[in-house]
N, C-alpha and C positions, 0 to 999 in steps of 0.2 A: 318435724319441730317439735322439741321438746317441750315440756310444759309444765310443771309445778302442778302435782296431786293438791297438795294445800292452797292452790290459788283458785282452783276451780268453784266456780260460783253456780250450787244448783238452779236451774231454771225451773221456775213454779208453772206447773201443769195440773189441770184438775179434769178429771175424768169420772163420767157419770154414767149408770146403766143405759141401754139403750132403751130396756123395758120400760114402756111410760102407760100403759094400762093393764089392768088385772086379766090376766086373760081368761078369768072363771066370771066375772062377774061385771066386768067393763068400768069399775071404776079405777079414777088416777090413784098411780102409785106415787108416794111420796119420798123425799128424801130422808131415811133414817139413821143413817150412820156416815161419817167422813173419816176412812183411814188414811194416814198419812205416812208416806215413805220415800227415805233419799233412794233411788235407784242408781248406781253408778254405770255409766256406759262408756264403749270407746271413745266415742269424740263428747260427750256431755252424762253431766249428772243432771237427774230431774229429780226434783222436790215433790214428786207426784201423791196426788189427793185423791182418792177412789171414795165414788158418793155411790153409797147401796140405796136403794130403793126395798118398799113391800108396800103389799094392800094395806090400807089403815081399815080397814070394816073388820071389828071383832069376828062376827058373823060367817064370814068369808073363810073357804078351806083354806087357800094358799094364803091366809094372814101370816104365818109364819116363816114364809118362804122369801128369803133375800134373795135378790137380784145385782147381780155384780157388774161392773165394767168390762166388757171381751177384751177390752184394750190392756186390760191387768194382768191377761195370760200370753199377751202376744209381748209384752214388755219381759217381764219378769217373774221367774219361779216363785212358788211360795215359800215363805220365810227366808227369802235371799234379797240382797241386797244391792248383787251384780246382774245387770240386764241380759236376754240370751245374746245379745253381741259377746257379750265378754265369753261366755260360758263357748259357745262356739271359738270364738278367737283362742280361746286355751286349747280346747280339744285340738281342733285344727294343726297350733302349733305343738303341740305333743303326736300326737296321731302322724300326721301326714310329716312334717319338716323333722322330727323325732327331736325336740326341741328339751334343753332341761330345765329343770323348773326354775332354778336362776334365771337362765337366758328368758323363760317367759317371763317370770318376775319384773324381771330388766324392761323387758319391751311393754311391757304394760305399764309400768311405772313412767317411762319415758313417753307414753302417750295421754299422760295424767291419771290414769284410774288409780284414786287410792288403796291399794290393795296390799295385804299381807304378805311375804314369800310362805307361809303354809296354808294361807289361803286358797293360792293356785292348786296347791293338791285337792282342797275341796272342793272347788270348781270343777275339777278333771272329773271327779266322782260324780257330779250331778250329769256331766256331758256323756256318760260313760252311760249311765241310767239313761239317760233319754235317749242313747245312738239303741240302746236294747231294746228298751220298749218300739222304736223305730222298726227292728228289726222284727219284733218278734219271739225276743228271746226272753221272755219273761217266763218265769218262775212258775209252771202249773200248777203247785199246791200253794205257793204264794196267792195263786186268782181263784183256787178255790174257795180256799181260808176266808178269805175276801168278800168273794161272792156269800158265802153262809152268812156271814157277820153283818153285811150290807155297807162293807167297809168302800173307800175308793183309793184304787192305786196311784200314788204319785210319787215323783221321782225321788223324795223324801224317803218313801217307804221302799224301794229297791236299793238303798246306800248298801254297799258289801258290808257284811257281817263278821266278825271273827268267834270263832268259838275256842273255849278251854280244848284243849290237850285231851284232857279226860272224857269230853264231850264226842273226840273223834271217832268214825267208828272202827274198830280191830279189824285187822284183814283176819279171811276166812283161813285155817288151813289149806284147802285143797282148791285150786282155781276151779271156777266154775265152765260147766261143760256146754252151756249155750250161752249167746249174747242177746237178751231179751230188749228191746226198743220200745 
């Protein structure tokens, strides 16, 4: 069944953080921020409102900590407008079926997903980053740098980067005699 992407009306959904009591002092957490995003899935688009909570007591050590809805990370990746179902569908079509990007784009548009042709390639990058995280193939240098700087690793930070030709290593004149792993 073909569906026009522009005719897709987003369903309004509100998600609130499940944490309602401060773990430090037991006081009730208040809703302090509403974040709104449109999330496009394979079957529907959602006008999501994510409500963050935090402790309102100024003297609480967790006063600045915000609690986000768990559904947000199950629905969509940070700073993306396509749901995880779209990300996995793109990855499946490309990796399992060996479909071309124009063919993947056509299938998604046929299902009503409002996606541009080039965006399909960007979504595949997110899929590859996610699968490499699951498979444990995360760059050890990236992990150690992140640990030193107290940075969390996200799929966005694992995107492949291109280096200019001048920064590529030069080949050594003689081959190494032993292989180190």
